[in-house]
C-alpha positions, 0 to 999 in steps of 0.5 A: 776568739770568744768563749762561745766560739771555743765551745763550738770548736770543741764540740765540732772536734768532739772534745769532751771538755767542760765549760770551766776547762774551756774558760781556763784554756781560752787564753792559750787558744787565743795565744795559739791563734796569734802565732798562727796569724804571724805564720800566715803573714810569713813570706812563702813566695821566696825560695829558701835553699834546703839542706841539699842545696849545692849537692851535685846530681847523684851525690848522697846528701849524707856526703855533704854533711860528712864533708862539712864536719857535721859528723865526727868519726868514732874515735877513742881519746887516743885516736883509735877507732871504736868498734860499733859493738863496743859502743853499743855495749857501753850504752845504757838501754838497748833495743837490738842494734839501737840505743834507747834514749829517754824522753826529755819532755 
């Protein structure tokens, strides 16, 4: 991609970016196009089993995860079950029955 193509693309996308900003962004756009070219070459004809592979008809997908150990039981260090409301009360920020987790990016 050259500067002219990037300017035309920005214009078609109705981006309000001046020529200096586009020139500075050109290497990043070229890198993205390289990544897209790599993805374009990926084998998409081979079927890849999804997370639900092996689940019997009618069995909930969550049952597979629970049985495979992806989730832990809510137990205190002594082994006693922790009531849901106690866990929520220990959370920092809440939104109703949900725990608010800050953005990390």
